[in-house]
N, C-alpha and C positions, 0 to 999 in steps of 0.2 A: 658325735661330739658337738656340744653347743659352743657359742662364742666365748663364754667364760672359761670353759675347759680348754679351748684352743689357746687363749691368752695365758692361762696358767702353764700349759705345756711349753709355750714359747718362752715364758719366764724361766722355767726349769732348764731349758736348753742353754740360755745365757749363763745361768749359774753352773751348769755342767762345764761350760767353756772356762769359767773362772777356776773351777776345781782342777781341770786339766793343767792350766797354767801354774797353779799353786803346787800341784803334785810334781810337775816337771822341775820346778826350782828346788823343792825338797829333795828330790832324787839327785839332782846335780850337786847340791851342797851337803848331802848326807844328813838331812834334818829329819827328825822323827815327828810324826803327827798321827792323830786318830780321828776318825769320824765320831762325832758326838751327837747326843740327844736324838732328835727325830731323824737325822741323817743316818746315824748308826742303826736306828730302828728300821728305817727304810731299806738299808742294805741287808739286814738280817731277815726281815719279814717279806720284803717285796723284791729284793735284788736290785734296788735303785730307789728312786724317790717314792715316798708315800704319795699315792696319787693326788691327794689334796694338799700336799705340803708346798710351801712357797719360799723356802730358804734352805741354805746349806750351812751346817755348823761343823767346824773342825777345831781340834785342840792340839796344842803343842806343849811339851814339857818346857818349863820356863827358860832354861838355857837355850833351847832350840828356837823358842819364840823370840827371844831377844836378838839372837843371831839373824833370824829371818828379817826382823825389822831393820837391821843394819845393812844386810846384803841385798835384799830383794829389790829395792828401788832401782838399782843399777842393772838388774837383770830383766825387769818387766818390760813388755812392749809398751809403746807410747800411749796406747789407748787405755791402759790400766793404771790405777792409782792406789797406792797403799795408804790407807787413812788410819791415823791414830791421833792421840792428843798432842804428839810432838809435831805432826805434819800439818795440822789445821787448828788455828787458835779457837775456832768456834765449836770444835768437836767436843762432846761432853761425855763420851763413854770410855770406860777403862779397859777396853779390849779393841782389837784392830778389825778393820774391814778391808777387803780387796774389792775395788769398784771398777766397773766397766763404764768408761766415760762416753761411750757411743750410745748409751741407753739412759733411761730416767726411771727412777723408782722412788718417788717422794712419799715418805711416811708422815702420818699425821703429827707425830711427836716432834719432827725435825724439818718439816717442809719449808718453814720460813727462814731457816738458818743459812748463812753464807758458807756452805760446805759442798763438797762433791756429793751428788745425789744419784749416781748411777746404780744399776743393779749390783748387788754385793754378795760376797762370801764372808761370813763371820769367822774370825780367827781368835780363839780364846787361849790365853796362857793357862797352863795347868801347873798348880803348885802342890806342895805338901799340905797335909792337914793333921790335926790331932786325932788320937784314938777316942777321946771323950766327946760324945755328941753335944754335951752342954757347952764345952769349950768352943766347939765349932760354931754353935749357935751364937755365943757371945761375940766371937770374932766377926761373924756375918752382920750382926746388929751394928757394930762399930763402923763397918764398911758402908752400910746402908745410909748412915748419917751423912757421910761425905758424898755418896752418890746422889742422894736427894738434894743436897746443896748444889751440886753441879747441874742437875736437871732444873732446879728452880731458877738458876741464873740464865739458862739458855733456852728454856721452853716454857709454855704455859701449862704443861702437863700436870705438874704438882698443884698449881693454883686451881685447876679445874677439879682435881681429885680431893683436895683437903685444904681449906682455908687456914685452919690452925697450923698445919705443917708448913704451909707457904710462909706464914708470918714468922714462925720460929726460924726457918731457914733464911729468910730475908734478914733477920737480925744477926744471924751467924755469918752471913756472907762478907760483911766488911772486915771481919777479923781473920777469915781463912780464905786465902786467895785460891783461884782456880788451880794453879800449879801446886800449891800446898795440899789441896784436896787429893790430887793425883798421887803426890808423894806419900801421903798418909795411907791411901788405899794400897799402893804398891808395897809399902812397908808391912801392912797387916797381911796381905796376901802371901808374902814371902817369909813370914815368921817361921814356917815349917818348910825346909828345903825339899824340893822334888828329888826323889830318888833315895832319900835317907829318912823319910817319915813314914809312919804307919798307914797313912791315908794319902790318896790323891784327891785334890779338890779343884773343881772348876768354880771358883768363888764368884764368877761373873754370870753364871747360868741362871736359867729361869726357875729352877727347882729347889733353890735354897740348899739346906743341908742334905737333901737327897743326893746332891752332886758331890758330897764328900764320902768317898767309898774306899774300901781296903785297897792298898796299893797293888795287891796281887790281881785285882780286877783288870788293871791296865796292862801290867807286864810289858812284854815286848810287842804286843799287838798281834792281830790275826788278820791276814788278807781276806777280803770279802768282796764279791762282785758288787759293783754299784754302777748301774747302767752299762756303759761300754768300758768301764775301768775296773781295776782291782785295787781296793783301798783298805788300809788297816782300820780295824775296829778294836776296841779293848779286848785283851786276850780272853778274859772270862766275860764275854758279852752278855751271857745269860744273867750273871750276877749283877752286872752294871745296869742292864735294861730293866731288870726286876726292881732294882733300887729306885729307878726313876719312875717306872710306869706300872709296877705290879705285874698283872697278867698281860704282858705286852703282845702275846700271840693272838689275843682276842681283839678283833676289830671293834672300834667304838660304834655306837649307834649312828645311823646315817645322818641324823641332824647335827652330830658333832664332827662330821668329816668335812671340816672347813679350814681354809687358810687362816692364820692367826695374826698377820701383820695388817694394820690399817693403813692403806695407801690413798693418797689424794690424786696421784697422777702416775701413769705408767706409759713409757714409750720404749719400744724395742726395735724400731725399724733400722737402727744402725748396726745391729748385731750380725756377726758372721758365724756360720755354723762351726762348732768345735772341731769338726774333722778337717776344716780348712785353715784352722789357726796355725800359726808358726810357734812352735815351742821355743822357750828361751834357751 
């Protein structure tokens, strides 16, 4: 194992510690969640992390997500911080992160921001979605306008990617406040209630409308080994993972087996092994 692989594995151990803490609170409070995306794929295909993956994604039905945001801060150990747009004024994402403040994981897109920068677990709210793919696409396009506006205010990411988009969103910014952007996004996300809609949608995910899937794919969830844990994945994980990745059982070419987050600084020396952590 080379130095890069050792650092990645050390990072994964910190993230596993965060997942232990998150899972313990969900069990204590009776909250539902699912492993999502590459984390669900890792559970199904590898029994844990995809060897080259550098993050953990979980999703919670919207009612459970909102309750977690309310109750978790009082239950978390002192070294963990629940980050969302309510808890930090400079935070610009419409989903939450659980951060380990004994560590550092500065990403290119947010390294300069005055926010907590520890290693994190992504926590996505899951909402309902329409049966019509075109309607889902239209909803997602509206959300993207407000997300790009938030990115343009807080980072130089959009300015580097597209000068016309940057100029347009800069003109929009004085008329739509940060809080208004988040309210608009939340209103669009919750147009279709979770549990009574034909689809389940992770509107905040990386795969666009591929993350709007039949509600039956999620169901009650199915326990699946993930490293030293047993965590729920979508009930029909085959349908869910096929929607996202196609032939997910096939390993990608070696040149594509790389981490996908751009970091400028990583420090893990303050981390304690998950087995020694105290559960809430």
